[in-house]
C-alpha positions as CSV (number, residue, x, y, z in Angstrom):
1,X,116.8,111.2,89.9
2,X,114.6,111.8,92.9
3,X,116.0,112.2,96.4
4,X,115.6,108.8,98.2
5,X,116.4,107.7,101.8
6,X,116.8,104.1,103.1
7,X,118.3,102.2,105.9
8,X,120.1,98.9,105.4
9,X,118.7,97.5,108.7
10,X,114.9,98.0,108.1
11,X,112.7,98.3,105.0
12,X,110.3,101.2,104.4
13,X,107.3,100.4,106.6
14,X,109.2,97.6,108.3
15,X,110.2,97.0,111.9
16,X,113.2,98.8,113.3
17,X,115.5,96.3,115.0
18,X,115.5,96.5,118.8
19,X,119.2,97.4,118.8
20,X,118.3,100.9,117.7
21,X,115.6,101.4,120.4
22,X,115.4,101.9,124.2
23,X,115.1,98.1,124.4
24,X,118.6,97.7,122.9
25,X,121.6,99.9,122.6
26,X,119.6,103.0,121.7
27,X,122.0,103.7,118.9
28,X,121.2,105.5,115.6
29,X,120.5,103.2,112.7
30,X,122.6,103.5,109.6
31,X,121.1,105.6,106.8
32,X,121.9,105.9,103.1
33,X,120.5,108.3,100.5
34,X,120.9,109.2,96.8
35,X,119.6,111.7,94.3
36,X,120.7,114.9,96.2
37,X,120.0,117.8,93.9
38,X,123.1,119.5,92.4
39,X,122.1,122.9,93.9
40,X,121.8,121.5,97.4
41,X,124.2,123.3,99.9
42,X,123.3,121.1,102.9
43,X,121.0,118.4,104.2
44,X,118.9,118.1,107.3
45,X,117.3,115.0,108.9
46,X,114.3,115.0,111.3
47,X,113.1,111.7,112.9
48,X,109.8,111.8,114.7
49,X,106.9,109.7,115.8
50,X,103.4,110.8,114.6
51,X,101.7,108.2,116.8
52,X,102.6,109.5,120.3
53,X,101.6,108.8,122.9
54,X,99.1,106.1,121.7
55,X,98.6,105.1,118.0
56,X,94.8,104.9,118.7
57,X,94.7,108.5,119.9
58,X,97.8,110.4,118.7
59,X,98.3,113.8,120.3
60,X,101.8,114.9,119.0
61,X,104.8,114.2,116.9
62,X,107.4,113.1,119.3
63,X,110.9,114.2,118.0
64,X,113.7,111.6,118.2
65,X,116.5,113.2,116.2
66,X,117.2,116.6,114.7
67,X,120.3,116.9,112.5
68,X,121.3,119.8,110.2
69,X,124.2,121.1,108.2
70,X,125.0,117.7,106.8
71,X,127.3,118.4,103.9
72,X,125.5,118.0,100.6
73,X,128.2,115.6,99.3
74,X,127.6,113.1,102.2
75,X,125.6,110.1,101.1
76,X,125.2,108.1,104.4
77,X,125.3,108.1,108.1
78,X,127.0,105.1,109.8
79,X,125.4,103.1,112.6
80,X,125.7,105.0,115.8
81,X,126.5,108.3,114.0
82,X,125.1,110.3,117.0
83,X,127.2,111.9,118.5
84,X,130.6,110.6,117.3
85,X,130.2,109.5,113.7
86,X,128.6,112.7,112.3
87,X,130.1,114.2,109.2
88,X,132.3,117.2,109.7
89,X,130.1,120.4,110.1
90,X,126.9,118.5,110.9
91,X,125.0,119.7,114.0
92,X,122.5,117.9,116.3
93,X,119.4,119.6,117.5
94,X,117.3,118.9,120.6
95,X,114.9,115.9,120.7
96,X,111.8,115.6,122.9
97,X,113.8,113.6,125.4
98,X,115.2,117.1,126.2
99,X,118.7,116.1,124.9
100,X,120.7,116.7,121.8
101,X,121.3,113.7,119.5
102,X,119.5,110.5,118.7
103,X,116.9,109.0,121.1
104,X,115.6,105.7,119.9
105,X,112.0,104.5,119.7
106,X,110.5,103.7,123.1
107,X,106.7,103.7,122.5
108,X,104.6,103.7,125.7
109,X,101.8,101.6,124.0
110,X,101.3,99.8,120.7
111,X,103.2,99.9,117.5
112,X,104.4,103.3,116.4
113,X,105.7,104.7,113.1
114,X,109.0,106.5,113.1
115,X,109.3,108.9,110.1
116,X,112.9,109.7,108.9
117,X,112.6,112.8,106.7
118,X,115.7,114.0,104.8
119,X,115.7,117.6,103.4
120,X,117.9,118.9,100.6
121,X,118.4,122.6,101.3
122,X,119.7,125.5,99.2
123,X,121.8,126.9,102.0
124,X,123.9,125.9,105.1
125,X,123.1,127.3,108.5
126,X,125.4,128.6,111.1
127,X,125.9,126.2,114.1
128,X,122.9,127.3,116.1
129,X,123.5,124.6,118.7
130,X,120.8,122.2,119.9
131,X,117.8,123.8,118.0
132,X,114.4,122.2,118.3
133,X,112.5,120.7,115.3
134,X,110.2,123.7,115.1
135,X,113.2,126.1,115.1
136,X,114.9,124.2,112.4
137,X,111.7,123.9,110.3
138,X,111.2,127.7,110.6
139,X,114.8,128.4,109.5
140,X,114.7,126.1,106.5
141,X,111.1,126.7,105.4
142,X,112.0,128.7,102.3
143,X,115.1,126.7,101.6
144,X,113.8,123.2,100.9
145,X,114.7,122.1,97.4
146,X,113.4,118.5,97.9
147,X,112.6,116.1,100.7
148,X,112.0,112.4,101.1
149,X,111.2,110.0,103.9
150,X,111.4,106.4,105.0
151,X,109.3,105.0,107.8
152,X,110.2,102.3,110.4
153,X,107.9,100.9,113.0
154,X,108.5,99.6,116.5
155,X,106.6,98.0,119.4
156,X,108.0,96.8,122.7
157,X,108.4,93.0,122.7
158,X,105.7,91.3,124.9
């Protein structure tokens, strides 16, 4: 069974409810997954926006959440998991808001895509504190067994 990731509050390609953005409570949406490979030791999650700052002229992938050392037997993150509802051992990295934890969608212009990528890894990492997305990607580069993604979109209400 392939690794799959979904959220019960938005469909793949659908709109992320305002509650999970800077226009709402800026709380992490609930996520669920299945198909974790048997040889996985841990999971990692990266949430980023490939449309920053403007979908018509994207210049960067703005990072909203970096999470690593999620135990391989965990199958979901509850709503608002960051920072209090994380599974034991899970660590949060640094987002592009210069904070650790979840930072919700807050696009400066237009409708942006938010890519939630879940990685199944063949090892766990020591708690390296609030690592950046690039630091985590470098550390896990040769350890990814499988990955999957789901995409939500958001645009400020007019």
